[in-house]
Wavefront OBJ file of the C-alpha trace (Angstrom):
o trace
v -0.850 25.327 29.223
v -0.650 21.612 28.402
v 1.721 20.371 25.740
v 1.272 17.289 23.584
v 2.627 14.172 25.212
v 4.908 11.684 23.491
v 1.957 9.580 22.337
v 0.229 12.593 20.740
v 3.445 13.645 19.008
v 3.989 10.088 17.789
v 0.457 9.964 16.351
v 0.927 13.285 14.592
v 4.185 12.096 13.017
v 2.550 8.812 12.078
v -0.375 10.504 10.331
v 1.971 12.889 8.495
v 4.251 10.092 7.305
v 1.317 7.889 6.240
v -0.291 10.762 4.322
v 3.015 11.529 2.583
v 3.260 7.834 1.714
v -0.224 7.958 0.164
v 0.704 10.943 -1.982
v 3.889 9.278 -3.259
v 2.341 5.829 -3.771
v -0.447 7.390 -5.831
v 2.055 7.633 -8.695
v 2.675 3.861 -8.850
v -0.642 3.044 -10.522
v -0.005 5.774 -13.111
v 3.344 4.230 -14.080
v 1.896 0.705 -14.152
v -1.064 1.765 -16.294
v 1.275 3.519 -18.728
v 3.538 0.472 -19.035
v 0.710 -2.042 -19.493
v -1.127 0.137 -22.022
v 1.896 1.277 -24.019
v 4.016 -1.879 -24.016
v 1.428 -4.553 -23.048
v 3.985 -6.078 -20.693
v 2.561 -9.017 -18.671
v 1.579 -7.850 -15.202
v 3.704 -10.336 -13.257
v 6.742 -9.677 -15.443
v 6.321 -5.988 -14.683
v 5.963 -6.794 -10.973
v 9.208 -8.835 -11.063
v 11.241 -6.023 -12.626
v 9.705 -3.447 -10.328
v 10.768 -5.436 -7.252
v 14.203 -6.139 -8.719
v 14.872 -2.468 -9.430
v 13.709 -1.596 -5.903
v 16.396 -3.934 -4.537
v 19.063 -2.486 -6.854
v 18.130 1.058 -5.797
v 18.089 0.274 -2.077
v 21.406 -1.591 -2.162
v 23.064 1.355 -3.933
v 21.586 4.004 -1.630
v 22.086 2.143 1.653
v 25.655 1.209 0.699
v 26.427 4.917 0.397
v 24.307 6.242 3.267
v 24.266 3.555 5.960
v 25.914 0.268 5.062
v 24.879 -1.422 8.323
v 21.246 -1.486 7.125
v 22.229 -3.974 4.411
v 22.757 -6.659 7.044
v 20.145 -8.598 8.967
v 20.379 -11.326 11.595
v 19.925 -14.854 10.266
v 17.078 -15.511 12.698
v 14.973 -12.883 10.898
v 15.379 -14.365 7.409
v 12.498 -16.913 7.589
v 10.152 -14.148 8.725
v 11.351 -11.803 5.967
v 10.939 -14.592 3.400
v 7.312 -15.069 4.489
v 6.845 -11.295 4.354
v 8.302 -11.311 0.828
v 5.863 -14.038 -0.226
v 2.946 -11.902 0.980
v 4.376 -8.939 -0.939
v 4.754 -11.061 -4.081
v 1.071 -12.010 -3.968
v 0.082 -8.410 -3.308
v 2.244 -7.111 -6.167
v 0.801 -9.742 -8.518
v -2.849 -8.990 -7.787
v -2.265 -5.225 -7.602
v -0.433 -4.973 -10.943
v -3.024 -7.189 -12.633
v -5.837 -5.100 -11.104
v -4.377 -1.897 -12.583
v -4.147 -3.556 -16.005
v -7.774 -4.751 -15.786
v -9.447 -1.794 -14.070
v -7.371 1.287 -14.771
v -5.263 3.252 -12.316
v -8.016 5.108 -10.474
v -10.454 2.233 -9.904
v -7.709 -0.286 -9.046
v -6.251 2.083 -6.444
v -9.636 2.447 -4.774
v -10.326 -1.287 -4.821
v -7.031 -2.082 -3.116
v -8.273 -0.124 -0.114
v -10.847 -2.735 0.613
v -7.771 -3.665 2.679
v -8.862 -1.196 5.354
v -11.568 -3.486 6.686
v -9.332 -6.553 6.492
v -6.477 -4.715 8.246
v -8.528 -3.365 11.136
v -10.267 -6.668 11.828
v -7.172 -8.839 11.385
v -5.119 -6.346 13.423
v -7.537 -6.814 16.297
v -7.392 -10.602 15.979
v -3.679 -11.141 15.301
v -1.920 -8.139 16.877
v -4.446 -7.279 19.615
v -4.765 -3.707 18.332
v -7.510 -1.483 19.722
v -10.838 -1.632 17.863
v -13.353 1.075 18.785
v -16.477 2.568 17.251
v -14.530 5.334 15.463
v -12.385 2.815 13.580
v -15.485 0.866 12.599
v -17.125 4.045 11.247
v -13.958 4.823 9.248
v -13.910 1.265 7.884
v -17.568 1.505 6.828
v -16.904 4.816 5.065
v -13.799 3.407 3.370
v -15.480 0.209 2.167
v -18.575 2.128 1.101
v -16.395 4.428 -0.960
v -14.696 1.415 -2.551
v -18.079 -0.004 -3.565
v -19.133 3.296 -5.135
v -15.920 3.779 -7.088
v -15.712 0.202 -8.359
v -19.339 0.185 -9.515
v -19.787 -3.073 -7.623
v -23.269 -1.997 -6.507
v -24.429 -2.243 -10.117
v -25.358 -5.796 -11.054
v -24.196 -5.321 -14.645
v -20.695 -4.423 -13.520
v -20.245 -7.842 -11.909
v -20.974 -9.503 -15.257
v -18.895 -7.085 -17.306
v -15.863 -6.918 -15.015
v -16.145 -9.730 -12.477
v -12.463 -10.694 -12.809
v -11.366 -7.084 -12.431
v -13.406 -6.482 -9.278
v -12.355 -9.764 -7.656
v -8.697 -9.164 -8.549
v -8.843 -5.683 -7.058
v -10.477 -6.947 -3.869
v -7.926 -9.750 -3.514
v -5.160 -7.168 -3.875
v -6.776 -5.463 -0.874
v -6.649 -8.661 1.181
v -2.957 -9.178 0.457
v -2.260 -5.495 1.168
v -3.897 -5.960 4.566
v -1.606 -8.902 5.308
v 1.383 -6.831 4.135
v 0.386 -4.052 6.559
v 0.048 -6.464 9.472
v 3.444 -8.009 8.793
v 4.971 -4.545 8.559
v 3.625 -3.708 11.998
v 4.934 -7.037 13.288
v 8.367 -6.331 11.762
v 8.472 -3.025 13.639
v 7.682 -4.839 16.891
v 10.574 -7.214 16.170
v 12.916 -4.210 16.040
v 13.639 -4.475 12.303
v 14.621 -1.236 10.583
v 11.917 -0.269 8.034
v 14.433 0.254 5.218
v 16.182 -3.059 5.880
v 12.772 -4.726 5.939
v 11.914 -3.082 2.618
v 15.149 -4.316 1.015
v 14.768 -7.940 2.054
v 11.017 -8.254 1.484
v 11.309 -6.890 -2.050
v 14.297 -9.163 -2.670
v 12.374 -12.248 -1.604
v 9.294 -11.029 -3.508
v 11.329 -10.736 -6.733
v 12.534 -14.329 -6.291
v 8.980 -15.586 -5.706
v 7.743 -13.698 -8.786
v 10.300 -15.528 -10.918
v 8.853 -18.796 -9.610
v 5.252 -17.642 -10.202
v 6.036 -16.791 -13.822
v 8.009 -19.940 -14.582
v 5.415 -22.243 -13.013
v 2.365 -20.571 -14.577
v 4.041 -20.100 -18.006
v 1.214 -17.988 -19.387
v -1.610 -20.234 -18.152
v -2.522 -17.613 -15.556
v -3.339 -14.024 -16.582
v -0.365 -11.684 -16.579
v 2.402 -14.302 -16.407
v 5.268 -14.890 -18.806
v 4.473 -17.525 -21.423
v 8.184 -18.346 -21.815
v 11.436 -17.286 -20.104
v 12.244 -14.888 -22.958
v 9.204 -12.834 -21.937
v 11.173 -11.554 -18.958
v 12.891 -9.309 -21.541
v 9.536 -8.207 -22.930
v 10.594 -4.562 -23.259
v 13.547 -5.504 -25.459
v 15.318 -2.377 -26.701
v 12.518 -0.009 -25.620
v 14.738 2.256 -23.525
v 11.832 4.538 -22.636
v 9.967 1.540 -21.230
v 12.928 0.387 -19.154
v 13.402 3.963 -17.960
v 9.770 4.231 -16.870
v 10.029 0.859 -15.104
v 13.174 1.941 -13.260
v 11.596 5.268 -12.268
v 8.538 3.378 -10.967
v 10.801 1.333 -8.695
v 13.387 3.917 -7.659
v 10.869 6.700 -7.103
v 7.321 6.113 -5.836
v 7.845 2.454 -4.860
v 10.981 2.895 -2.725
v 9.912 6.193 -1.174
v 6.212 5.306 -0.842
v 6.658 1.848 0.671
v 9.570 3.078 2.786
v 7.446 5.830 4.315
v 4.596 3.378 4.820
v 6.885 0.992 6.697
v 8.016 3.940 8.850
v 4.377 4.865 9.589
v 3.692 1.275 10.685
v 6.241 1.802 13.443
v 4.325 4.885 14.622
v 0.694 3.871 14.163
v -1.421 0.724 14.593
v -1.579 -1.116 11.257
v -5.307 -0.475 10.892
v -4.911 3.280 11.394
v -1.931 3.503 9.011
v -3.881 1.629 6.343
v -6.927 3.844 6.854
v -4.817 6.984 6.407
v -3.244 5.464 3.311
v -6.704 4.933 1.852
v -6.579 8.614 0.889
v -4.264 7.499 -1.952
v -7.142 7.022 -4.457
v -7.944 10.725 -4.242
v -4.402 11.576 -5.363
v -4.395 8.838 -8.013
v -7.756 9.857 -9.466
v -6.580 13.421 -9.967
v -3.287 12.394 -11.572
v -4.966 9.727 -13.734
v -7.407 12.350 -15.008
v -4.607 14.797 -15.865
v -2.123 12.327 -17.399
v -4.156 9.359 -18.646
v -7.531 10.930 -19.349
v -9.265 8.516 -16.951
v -12.531 9.992 -15.719
v -14.513 9.087 -12.640
v -18.281 9.443 -12.716
v -20.052 11.610 -10.142
v -20.850 8.491 -8.113
v -17.225 7.316 -8.255
v -15.953 10.763 -7.264
v -18.390 10.682 -4.349
v -16.942 7.325 -3.349
v -13.438 8.799 -3.306
v -14.606 11.654 -1.089
v -16.318 9.136 1.194
v -13.010 7.329 1.695
v -11.260 10.619 2.454
v -14.031 11.527 4.907
v -13.309 8.323 6.832
v -9.655 9.294 7.231
v -10.517 12.846 8.335
v -13.117 11.548 10.797
v -10.679 9.079 12.344
v -7.997 11.724 12.816
v -10.537 14.155 14.322
v -11.571 11.436 16.779
v -7.941 10.735 17.695
v -7.359 14.465 18.274
v -10.406 14.621 20.541
v -9.014 11.726 22.572
v -5.614 13.455 22.765
v -7.234 16.687 24.018
v -9.283 14.820 26.610
v -6.186 12.990 27.848
v -4.235 16.264 28.030
v -6.997 17.941 30.058
v -7.199 14.958 32.397
v -3.441 15.069 32.853
v -3.514 18.794 33.595
v -6.255 18.325 36.186
v -4.325 15.488 37.812
v -1.199 17.634 37.976
v -3.056 20.570 39.555
v -4.631 18.287 42.183
v -1.249 16.820 43.116
v 0.118 20.326 43.608
l 1 2 3 4 5 6 7 8 9 10 11 12 13 14 15 16 17 18 19 20 21 22 23 24 25 26 27 28 29 30 31 32 33 34 35 36 37 38 39 40 41 42 43 44 45 46 47 48 49 50 51 52 53 54 55 56 57 58 59 60 61 62 63 64 65 66 67 68 69 70 71 72 73 74 75 76 77 78 79 80 81 82 83 84 85 86 87 88 89 90 91 92 93 94 95 96 97 98 99 100 101 102 103 104 105 106 107 108 109 110 111 112 113 114 115 116 117 118 119 120 121 122 123 124 125 126 127 128 129 130 131 132 133 134 135 136 137 138 139 140 141 142 143 144 145 146 147 148 149 150 151 152 153 154 155 156 157 158 159 160 161 162 163 164 165 166 167 168 169 170 171 172 173 174 175 176 177 178 179 180 181 182 183 184 185 186 187 188 189 190 191 192 193 194 195 196 197 198 199 200 201 202 203 204 205 206 207 208 209 210 211 212 213 214 215 216 217 218 219 220 221 222 223 224 225 226 227 228 229 230 231 232 233 234 235 236 237 238 239 240 241 242 243 244 245 246 247 248 249 250 251 252 253 254 255 256 257 258 259 260 261 262 263 264 265 266 267 268 269 270 271 272 273 274 275 276 277 278 279 280 281 282 283 284 285 286 287 288 289 290 291 292 293 294 295 296 297 298 299 300 301 302 303 304 305 306 307 308 309 310 311 312 313 314 315 316 317 318 319 320 321 322 323 324 325 326 327 328 329 330
């Protein structure tokens, strides 16, 4: 009887970790939607505090659990700063997209990143691109179009900014995924990477807000707006829970999965997140997807299931070939 090889075991772990990441990250849009609807906090101010609280949480946890992960070699800092800049742009567009589109639709739109990630991964990281990945990308992007309503001409007029913001969040998410895969290849620990990228992202978000000064949607009109929540302890608590819970755990698991899977595959698996978000948004926020939008979500999930089934078929074929080779050598 053949047993799974190290590559098969690595893929299985990678898929499991990426799927767990999707489930945890599905809560982030719920928190963001609650904060923007209840407190009307500017999106980029929210993004700044989210990143800041992520850093505070990681420093506290790593200092207790594994202090060595707080340190990084100086030669990696420029790369981590660039990674943080990409994250700052992603956080900005993503948070604004949730405010404009709602949790469920924004989460689906961000997974337009699947196509970007697979194609850019092939170009920049020389990752394998086969027909199965292309089918999964088509299913994922098709699902995004159905959920966003972008196939309806009227939707482009009614919510052009929302759709474009959501799609741009997908582009920046793709770049984030590629840099995460590159960080793994450089030997950087995923939790150390998470700490420094969110730290740099928080610094860049301060700059974004101070430069834009309210002239761009979602930015602080004046420095005092950084304390937008004032004495609203429930708001600060929700913001801290957003950072310390789904953001730290979700992004941490995603960074781990990028060390186990090609960036395109990890991002495709993570595109199952909208299914989780849609269900939670319906239960907690009363957001409802139409039949067409629900079909789009299932289409995205079908792409993930198809890709994993294809990978399993390849694993089985490789195992059988290995078994035949071993029997011949005997």
